[in-house]
C-alpha positions in Angstrom: 11.3 -25.4 -36.9 10.3 -22.3 -34.5 7.5 -23.9 -33.0 10.4 -26.6 -31.4 11.0 -25.4 -27.6 14.8 -25.0 -27.8 15.0 -22.6 -30.5 12.3 -19.9 -28.6 13.2 -17.5 -26.5 16.1 -15.5 -26.7 18.7 -18.6 -25.4 22.5 -19.5 -26.7 21.1 -21.5 -29.3 19.0 -18.8 -30.9 21.9 -16.2 -30.2 24.6 -18.7 -32.7 21.8 -18.9 -35.4 21.6 -15.1 -35.2 25.3 -15.0 -35.5 25.1 -17.3 -38.1 22.2 -15.5 -40.4 24.4 -12.4 -39.4 27.4 -13.8 -41.4 24.7 -14.9 -44.3 24.1 -11.7 -44.9 27.2 -10.0 -44.5 29.0 -9.9 -48.0 26.3 -9.0 -50.0 25.1 -5.7 -47.6 29.3 -4.9 -47.4 29.7 -5.1 -51.5 26.9 -2.5 -52.0 28.3 0.6 -49.8 32.0 -0.9 -51.6 31.2 -0.8 -55.3 29.1 2.8 -54.8 31.2 4.6 -52.3 28.9 4.7 -49.7 30.3 3.7 -45.9 30.3 -0.1 -45.6 29.3 1.3 -41.6 26.6 3.1 -42.3 25.3 0.0 -44.5 25.8 -2.3 -41.8 23.6 0.3 -39.0 21.1 0.3 -41.1 20.9 -2.5 -42.1 20.2 -3.5 -38.1 17.9 -0.7 -37.7 16.0 -1.7 -41.0 15.6 -5.3 -39.9 13.8 -4.2 -36.7 12.4 -1.5 -37.5 10.5 -4.4 -40.4 9.6 -6.7 -37.6 7.5 -4.5 -35.5 5.8 -3.3 -38.5 5.2 -6.8 -39.3 3.9 -7.8 -36.0 7.2 -9.5 -35.6 5.8 -12.9 -37.7 8.1 -12.8 -40.5 11.5 -14.2 -40.9 13.4 -11.9 -42.9 16.5 -9.7 -43.0 16.6 -6.5 -44.9 19.9 -5.9 -46.6 21.4 -3.8 -48.8 19.5 -3.7 -52.3 21.7 -4.4 -55.1 18.6 -2.9 -57.8 20.3 1.1 -56.6 23.7 0.3 -57.7 23.3 1.4 -61.0 21.0 4.9 -60.5 24.2 5.3 -57.2 26.4 5.4 -59.3 25.0 7.7 -62.1 23.9 10.2 -59.6 26.9 10.0 -57.8 29.2 10.3 -61.5 26.6 13.6 -62.7 27.4 15.8 -59.0 30.2 15.1 -58.7 31.0 12.1 -56.0 28.7 14.0 -53.9 26.4 10.3 -53.0 24.1 12.9 -50.5 22.3 13.3 -53.6 21.8 9.4 -54.2 20.6 8.9 -50.7 18.3 11.6 -51.0 16.7 9.8 -54.1 17.0 6.8 -51.8 14.7 8.7 -48.8 12.0 9.3 -52.0 11.9 5.8 -53.4 11.5 4.4 -50.1 8.4 6.9 -49.2 7.1 5.2 -52.6 6.9 1.7 -50.7 4.8 3.7 -47.8 1.9 4.6 -50.6 1.8 1.5 -51.7 1.9 0.0 -49.2 -1.6 1.9 -48.0 -3.2 1.4 -51.3 -2.6 -2.5 -50.3 -4.2 -1.7 -46.8 -7.5 -1.6 -49.2 -7.3 -4.6 -51.3 -9.4 -7.3 -50.6 -6.4 -10.7 -50.4 -9.2 -12.3 -52.8 -7.4 -10.4 -55.4 -4.1 -11.1 -54.1 -4.6 -14.1 -54.8 -5.9 -14.4 -58.0 -2.8 -12.0 -58.9 -0.3 -14.0 -57.3 -1.5 -17.9 -58.1 1.0 -20.6 -57.6 1.8 -21.1 -61.4 2.9 -17.2 -60.6 4.6 -17.6 -57.7 6.2 -20.6 -58.3 8.3 -19.1 -61.2 9.3 -16.0 -59.6 10.8 -17.7 -57.0 12.7 -20.3 -58.6 14.1 -17.2 -61.1 15.2 -15.5 -57.8 17.5 -19.2 -56.7 18.6 -18.4 -60.9 19.4 -15.2 -60.9 21.9 -15.6 -57.9 23.4 -18.3 -59.2 26.3 -16.8 -61.2 26.7 -14.8 -58.8 28.0 -18.6 -56.8 29.9 -19.6 -59.4 31.4 -16.5 -60.1 33.3 -16.7 -56.8 33.5 -20.1 -57.0 35.2 -20.4 -59.6 38.7 -18.6 -58.2 39.3 -21.8 -56.6 37.0 -25.1 -57.1 39.2 -27.0 -55.0 37.8 -24.5 -51.9 34.5 -23.5 -53.1 34.1 -27.9 -53.0 35.5 -28.3 -49.9 33.3 -25.4 -48.7 30.2 -26.7 -49.4 30.8 -30.9 -48.8 31.4 -29.4 -45.3 28.2 -27.7 -45.0 26.2 -30.5 -46.7 27.5 -32.9 -44.2 27.3 -30.8 -40.8 23.5 -30.3 -42.2 23.4 -33.8 -42.5 25.1 -36.2 -41.4 25.2 -34.0 -38.0 21.2 -34.8 -38.1 22.0 -38.3 -38.2 24.0 -38.3 -35.3 21.9 -37.0 -33.3 23.0 -33.4 -33.0 20.4 -31.4 -34.0 21.2 -28.5 -33.3 24.8 -28.2 -34.4 23.2 -29.6 -38.2 21.0 -26.3 -38.1 24.3 -24.2 -38.2 25.8 -25.5 -41.8 26.9 -22.3 -42.8 28.4 -21.0 -39.8 30.6 -24.4 -39.8 31.0 -24.2 -43.3 32.3 -21.2 -43.4 35.3 -21.3 -40.6 36.3 -24.0 -42.4 36.2 -22.7 -45.5 38.2 -19.8 -44.4 40.8 -22.2 -42.1 41.4 -24.0 -45.4 41.8 -21.2 -47.3 44.3 -19.4 -45.3 46.4 -22.7 -45.4 46.4 -22.3 -49.0 47.7 -19.4 -48.6 44.7 -16.9 -50.5 43.5 -14.4 -47.3 45.3 -10.7 -47.1 45.0 -9.7 -43.4 46.1 -6.4 -44.5 43.1 -5.4 -43.9 42.8 -6.6 -40.0 45.9 -4.5 -39.5 44.9 -1.5 -40.6 41.1 -1.5 -39.0 40.6 0.3 -35.6 39.4 -2.0 -32.8 36.1 1.1 -32.0 34.3 3.7 -33.9 31.3 5.6 -35.7 30.3 5.3 -39.1 30.5 8.6 -41.1 26.7 9.0 -41.3 25.7 11.9 -43.7 22.5 13.8 -44.0 20.5 13.5 -47.6 20.6 15.8 -50.0 18.0 16.6 -52.0 17.4 17.1 -56.4 14.9 16.2 -59.3 17.7 15.1 -61.4 18.6 12.5 -58.9 15.2 11.4 -57.6 14.4 11.1 -61.2 17.2 8.9 -61.7 16.5 6.4 -58.9 13.1 6.8 -57.8 11.4 4.8 -60.9 13.5 1.8 -59.2 11.0 1.6 -56.7 9.0 -0.2 -58.9 10.9 -2.6 -59.7 11.8 -3.5 -56.3 8.4 -3.5 -55.1 7.7 -6.6 -57.8 10.8 -8.4 -56.1 9.2 -7.4 -52.7 6.2 -9.4 -53.8 8.2 -12.3 -55.0 10.8 -12.6 -51.3 7.6 -12.5 -49.3 6.0 -15.3 -51.1 9.5 -17.2 -51.6 10.1 -17.3 -47.1 6.0 -17.5 -46.8 7.1 -20.9 -48.5 10.0 -22.1 -46.7 8.0 -21.8 -43.2 4.1 -23.0 -44.9 2.5 -19.5 -43.4 0.7 -17.0 -45.8 2.3 -13.5 -45.1 1.1 -11.9 -48.1 -2.2 -12.3 -46.1 -1.1 -12.1 -42.7 0.3 -10.1 -41.3 -0.7 -8.7 -44.6 1.6 -7.2 -47.4 1.1 -4.1 -46.9 3.0 -4.8 -43.5 5.6 -6.1 -45.1 6.3 -2.9 -47.7 5.7 -0.8 -45.6 7.8 -2.4 -43.3 10.6 -2.5 -46.1 10.4 1.3 -47.4 10.4 2.8 -43.9 13.6 1.1 -43.3 15.1 2.3 -46.4 13.8 5.6 -45.7 15.6 5.6 -42.5 18.6 4.0 -43.9 18.9 6.8 -46.1 18.3 9.2 -44.2 22.0 9.0 -42.5 23.6 7.9 -45.5 22.6 4.3 -46.3 21.9 2.1 -49.5 18.1 1.3 -49.9 17.3 -2.1 -48.0 16.1 -4.6 -49.2 14.5 -8.4 -47.8 17.8 -10.7 -47.9 17.3 -14.5 -50.1 20.8 -15.0 -49.3 19.0 -15.1 -45.4 15.5 -17.2 -46.9 17.6 -20.1 -48.2 19.3 -20.1 -44.5 16.3 -20.8 -43.5 15.7 -23.2 -45.2 18.2 -24.9 -44.9 18.5 -24.5 -41.4 14.5 -25.3 -40.7 14.9 -22.6 -38.1 11.9 -20.6 -38.6 11.9 -18.7 -35.2 11.8 -14.3 -36.6 13.4 -13.9 -33.2 16.9 -15.1 -34.9 16.5 -12.4 -37.8 16.3 -10.1 -35.0 19.5 -11.2 -33.4 21.3 -11.4 -36.2 19.9 -7.3 -36.5 21.6 -6.6 -33.4 25.2 -8.5 -34.3 25.1 -6.5 -37.6 24.8 -3.1 -35.4 27.6 -3.9 -33.3 29.8 -5.2 -35.9 28.6 -1.3 -37.7 31.2 -0.3 -34.5 33.5 -2.8 -34.6 35.6 -2.3 -37.6 38.2 -4.6 -36.9 35.6 -7.1 -36.5 34.0 -5.8 -39.8 37.7 -6.0 -41.8 37.6 -9.7 -40.5 34.7 -10.8 -42.2 35.9 -9.2 -45.3 38.8 -11.1 -45.9 36.7 -14.5 -46.4 38.0 -15.3 -50.0 34.7 -15.8 -53.0 35.4 -19.2 -53.2 34.3 -20.1 -49.6 31.1 -17.7 -50.0 30.6 -19.3 -53.3 30.7 -22.8 -52.0 27.8 -21.6 -49.3 26.0 -19.6 -51.9 25.4 -22.8 -54.1 23.4 -24.5 -51.5 21.9 -21.4 -50.4 20.5 -20.0 -53.6 19.8 -23.5 -55.0 18.0 -23.5 -51.5 15.9 -20.4 -53.2 15.3 -22.4 -56.5 14.3 -25.7 -54.6 11.5 -23.6 -52.8 9.5 -22.3 -55.9 9.6 -25.6 -57.6 8.5 -27.0 -53.9 5.5 -24.9 -53.3 4.1 -25.4 -57.5 3.9 -28.9 -56.5 2.3 -28.4 -53.4 -0.7 -26.5 -55.2 -0.8 -29.1 -57.1 -0.3 -27.0 -60.6 -1.9 -28.8 -63.9 1.1 -28.4 -66.4 -1.2 -30.3 -68.8 -2.9 -27.3 -69.1 -1.8 -24.8 -71.4 -2.7 -21.4 -69.1 -0.3 -22.4 -66.7 2.2 -23.5 -68.7 2.5 -20.8 -70.6 2.6 -18.2 -68.0 5.6 -20.3 -66.9 7.1 -20.8 -69.7 7.5 -17.5 -70.5 8.4 -16.2 -67.3 11.2 -18.3 -66.7 12.9 -18.0 -70.3 12.0 -14.2 -69.9 14.3 -13.9 -66.5 17.0 -16.6 -67.3 18.1 -14.9 -70.2 17.5 -11.4 -68.2 15.8 -9.8 -71.2 15.3 -6.1 -70.7 12.4 -3.6 -72.1 12.6 -0.5 -71.8 9.9 2.8 -70.8 11.1 6.3 -70.9 13.8 6.5 -68.8 12.6 3.0 -66.7 14.3 -0.2 -67.9 12.5 -3.3 -66.5 14.8 -6.4 -67.0 15.3 -10.1 -65.5 13.2 -11.1 -62.4 11.3 -7.9 -62.4 10.1 -7.6 -66.6 9.2 -11.7 -65.4 7.3 -10.6 -62.9 5.2 -8.2 -64.5 4.7 -10.0 -67.6 3.9 -12.8 -65.5 1.4 -11.1 -63.6 -0.2 -9.5 -66.7 -0.1 -12.8 -69.2 -2.7 -14.4 -65.7 -5.3 -11.3 -65.7 -5.1 -11.5 -69.7 -5.7 -15.2 -70.0 -7.8 -15.9 -67.2 -9.8 -12.5 -67.7 -13.1 -13.7 -68.0 -12.5 -15.1 -64.4 -11.4 -12.2 -62.6 -14.6 -10.4 -63.8 -16.3 -12.6 -61.5 -13.5 -12.7 -59.1 -12.9 -16.6 -59.6 -9.4 -18.4 -59.4 -10.3 -20.1 -62.6 -7.6 -22.4 -61.8 -9.2 -23.4 -58.3 -9.8 -27.0 -59.1 -5.8 -27.3 -59.4 -4.5 -24.6 -56.4 
């Protein structure tokens, strides 16, 4: 945990832990620009700078890393196709989407924390956290399916490092299961003959990212800005999830208005230099849960390394050659940890599942989320986690309407 002295301050140990978090976020962060056509180096640079901005605005209290958001990929691709491949219009839309976060953060600055707890009780937040992990499960399995032997060996070695090293008394080394498992899986993949070294040979050692100024158009903003409504809902789930991992209520301190502001400013800054939207990363939340090291400084170390990596194309290419099965094996651990945290959240809050009210709300949320239900309103489509969270919040308000009128938690005796 972060209050343990050996993990306080900038030391070799916190530096290594930060490097581990860089590896954790790397695959997903570079995947977004690879798919959309944005620059990989800019995405890494923006992720690092955005994370540092977030930490400053949240008083250095929240151990999260901000990486490229997957939610914005469909509209980015749509804007690029409509504008003849000019991605600057897409980043212009993302600039405005980030400003929407800022506006919402100002609104929440004046919302009493008591009402946030009423709107987001454990029987709503628990299923949200569970779904974050479950909805990512298909990503882990898709990667692992390429070679289950390598995925299984990588997964098994990660478990051995975490459990075995801890039993041997190697506390610090046991906090590095992801880094060790990735190296082990990569070596096995080389021996197996499935690593393609061509990108490494072709990459240069030093180079600036291809920064790009945004362009603005009404049609591009109409496609991209509504997505911010979905990602704001997801933001709540991510902040609640990391809070449950470290057993702190970040919705209260530093406050959801600050976390939203940090996310929004980071997204706007990213788009201003040609990068994708940023978002709090569930992968790194899973890593925090797995390692048990909660010091936010570790994430800032990871952010600095991301910025350095953005300037070294050769090293970027090494990481991009890590085979999917290796990523899949590690992801099984990470994403499973997130769902387990959601279950623990409900247990710790003593949610009474014999009571039909929380049972109905949780049941509806899980089915809608796992089933990836979709609902279209005009040009905005809500699906998966976002739809599930909104339905859960609305159901909670409707079912417990009388309690909301008097400002009391209807399940206070249970939560």
